N, C-alpha and C positions, 0 to 999 in steps of 0.2 A: 826648595831643597832639590838637589840633583837626584834623579831616579837611577840608582846604580845596582838594582837587585833583580834577580830572576827567581820566581817562585814555582816550585813543583806543586801544581794544583790538581788535586783529584776531583774536587766537587763535593767532598764530605764536609762535616762540620769543622774540622780542625783547620784544614788548609784554606777553607773559605773564610774563617775567622782571621787567619793570617793575612789573607788578601785584603780584607777590610782594615785590619789593624795597621797594616804597613802600606796602604794604598799610595801614600805620597813618596814612597821609596821604590816601589815595584815597577819596572819598566815593561816586563814581559812575564806572562804566566805560561807554564808548560804542562800540558796534559798528556798522559800516556794511556794508550789502550793496549792491554796485554792479554786479552782473552778471558778476563774474569767475568762472572755472572753480572756484576753491577757496573761494569765500565761505561756502558752507553748511557745509563741513567745519571751516573756521576758526571759524565761529559756534558750532558745537557745542562746540569746545574752550573758547571764551570763556565759554559758559554753564557748563560744568563747573567752571572754575577760580573764576569769580565765586560760584557756589554753594558751593564748598568754602571760600572765604574770607569768605562773608557780605557780599559787596560788590554793591550794586545794579548791574544791567546794563540799559542801555537800547539797544534795537535800532532802527536807522533804515534804511530802504531808499532807495537812490538809483538807482532803476530807469532814470532817464533817461540815466545815464552808459553803461550797457550798450547802450542803444538808439542813442545819437548819437555817442559818443566812439570814436576809432580807437585800437585796441591789440590785440596778439595775445592779451593776457590776457582779452579779452572775446569772442574768436572760436572758442572751443572747444579741446579738448586738443591736436588735431593742429596748431594754429597755434603752439604753444609751442616755441621752439627748444631743442635739447638741447646739452649741453656745459658748459663752465665758466662761472663767474659773471664775465664780462668784458663791457666796454662794448658792443662790436659785436654780441656774441651775445644780450645782454639788452635792448638798446635798444628792441626792438619791444614789450617788455612794459610800457613806460611808459604809464600811463594819465594823459593830460594834466591837470596841476594837480590831481591827486586829493587830495594832502594839503592844498592851499589850500582846496579845497571843504569837506573834512571839518573842518578846523580852524576855519573860519568858523562852521559849525554848532555845533561844540564850544564856541566862545567864547560864542555866544548862549545856549546851554544852561548854561554855567558861571555867567554873570552872572544868569540866571534862577534859579539855585539858590544864589546868594550865595557862589559859590566863587571863589577868587583865582587859581587856576592851571589851565591846560590842559597835559596832558603828552602827549609823543609819543615813541615809541621808535625814531626814526631812528638809524642808526650809520654809522661811518666806511666800511664796505664799500659803502654805498649812494651815496656822494657822486659818484662819477664817472658813474654811470649815471642816477640819478634827480635832476633839477634841484630838486624840491620836498623833498629830503632834505638838501641842502647847507647848511653853516653860514650862508652869506649869506642863504638863504631863511628859515632859522629866525630869524635876527636881525631880518630885515625883517618877518616875520610877527608876531614878538613886539611890535615897535613898533606895527604896524597894529592888533593886538588890543587893546593898552593904550590906544592913542588912540581906538579905536572903542567903548570900554565906559566907562560911568560909574564902574564899580567898579575900573578900572585892572587888569583881568585880564591876567595874563602867560602867555607860552608857556614851558614848562620842558621842556628836552630833554637830560637828563643823560648820555645815551649817545652823544651826537653824535661824540665823538672815540674811542669804544671800538670795538674790532673784534668780529666775531661771536663768535670763540672766547672773548674776554674776557667778553662777555655770557653765553655758555653757562656759563662758570665761575662767574659770579656767580649764575646761575639755580640751579646745583647747590647753592651755598652757602645760598640762601634757601628751598630746598625745592621747586623746580619739578620736577614729573614730566614730562619731555619727551615721554612717550608720549601726553600729553594736550595736545600742541601740533601744529600742522599747517603744513606749508611748501610742498608740491608745487603748482607752478603749473598742472599738468594737471588736478588736482582729483579724482583717482581715489580709490577705497576705500583702496588702498594707495599709498604714495609711489612714484613711478615710478623714482626713483633716478638719473635721467638728465638731467633739466632743471637749469638753473643753480641754482635755490633748493634742490633736492635735494643737488646736489653741494656747495654752500655749507653746508648743514646738516650733512652727513656730515663735512666738513673741520673745521668749528667744534667739533663734539662730540669728534672725534679729537684736535684740537690741545689741547683742554681736558682730555683724558684722562678723558672720560665715556663710559661704555658706551652705545652708541646703541640705544635701545629701539624705534626706528622700524621698522615693517614695510614692506619694499620689495617691489616686484614681482619 
């Protein structure tokens, strides 16, 4: 099978699962650092998994987002809310139009590499909280990318309607070692276990009946 896709890879559970799930189709993975607390730890996981699968990883820094954008995700560990993964609790972690910016860069790189698809691992649990993860955004961005590239590059988001636990189950099926993924928005050496992403991670692995290898504080 020809590898015709580029994956936006954070190093978290969802995009790492997609990396393994579509390894035979992904030519390049693209990791962004934009000033969030957990960027570096996620990037280490992205490096590990791309090296393991023999997939090229390109790293791009978007330092301007950390300097100029407003989000608790960019303001240090103490700014991150604790508790469940619910809209009012997690809304402060939104980085405005983050996926739109990243996907625009990914589309340009995909066309430069003669690739036909850009892949992103948004999922159903993100929809109510993050506007640039919702199906209507994905559909609109797909049309914009196709219209803005000579090669008619498309946006492919196969996990859009899947839950986090379904993605976890799929990850286990395709050989993901979740110990080499990172989720915590506080960005510590160990997962805090209290922020919304940690709670969501625990619940997803539990619901998928997967032993949680995560080291929590």
